[in-house]
N, C-alpha and C positions, 0 to 999 in steps of 0.2 A: 824616218830613220828609224823609226819603231822596230820595223820588220829586220833591218840588219841585225838591230841590237838583240832582236829573239833568237835569231843563227847563231850569233858569235857568241854570245853570252848565255845561253841556256844553262840550266841546271841539268849537271849530266853526274849526279849523284849514284840515282837510281839507274840499273841496268834492264836492259829486258827489250823485248820486241817493240812495247808501248814507245819506250823512247827513241829508239832507231826510226820508228813510224815517225813520230814527231819530227825529229831530226831532217829528215826525209823531206817529208812535207811542207817542211818551213824554209828547205835550202831549194828545193823546187822553186816555190812560190819566190821566191829571193833573186835565181836566176831566169825568173819568166819577167820580173821586173826589169832587171838588167838588159835582157833582149828586147825590151819594148824602148827603153833610154836608149838603146843604142839603134833603133829603127833595124830590127832584125826583119825580114820577113818571114813568113811560117816556112816555105822551102828551106831557107837559108839557114837554119839553126837545128837544132837537137839536143833537149836534155834525156839527160840519162842518168838512172840510179842504177849503181854498182850495190848488192846488197852484201849486208854487213856480214863480216867473218868473226870470228873469236881473235880477241886480240887487235885487231886491223880496225875495225870500225867503218864507217857507212862513206860513201864517198860519190859527189854528187856533180854533172859536169854539164857545161854546157859547152856545146862541140860546133862551130863553122869550120868552111874550110881551110880557113887561115889560122883559126885561135880556139884553144881550149880552156876554161874558165871551170878553176873544181874548187869545191868547198868539200872537205874532207871534218869528220869526226874523230879523233883517236881517245876511247875511252877508256885506254891504260895511263893516257898522260893527261886527261880532261882536260883537252882544246879542240879547239875548232879553226881550222886553217884556209886559209884562200889561197888560190895562186894562178898565175896564167902563164901560157905559154905559146908561142907560134907554131904552124905547122905549116906542111906544104901537102894541102889537098885532103881528103876525109880518110886515103888509106894510111896516112902518116900517123900513128897512134902514140907515140912516142914524145916527137915535137922538140921545141928545143928547149933549152934550161929553166927552171922554174923562176918565175920574178913571185916572189911572195907578196901578199897585201895584207896588212898588219889590222888587226880590229878596232886598231883608236883612229886610224886613218877613215875606218867607213862610220866613226862613230859622228863625225861631222858631215853638214851639209857640203860644203868645201873638199873634204876628203874625199867622197862620194862621187862630186862630178871631177875631181882630179883621175880617179881610178876608170871613169866611165869616156874620160878624153884621151886616157892611156889606152883601154881599150879599142877607142874609133879608131886609133892610131894604128896597133897593133893589126888590127883585123882589116885594115885597107879603106875605112870606111870615114877619114877625114874628109876627103876631098867629095866624097860622096855622099848623098840625100841629107845634106846638112839642113 
């Protein structure tokens, strides 16, 4: 759970490209871990990082045909947020409503396992590849 804590509780006081690069690297690593825990094959998912813009922060997302999992950094608010939503195919870029994931939930092993179960269900993987 240390990797999760590094992403969700990182120091955001200093601004700049170094902080953004560190956040993006840690978020990508975390999403690779989630993809592995979901047992997604290489062609079934993609991890994309949107560049940081002034006031908007960074966004790193795990995309499948049925699911988008996003980790966003907001330097203006000093927080990291995680949310997921369902979608219909890769051309659906907006998807359904956001389902927020709290940092407290990810701080425990049970909370992380609960998130993985919810993502498996939302992605339609519950009956497949168990």
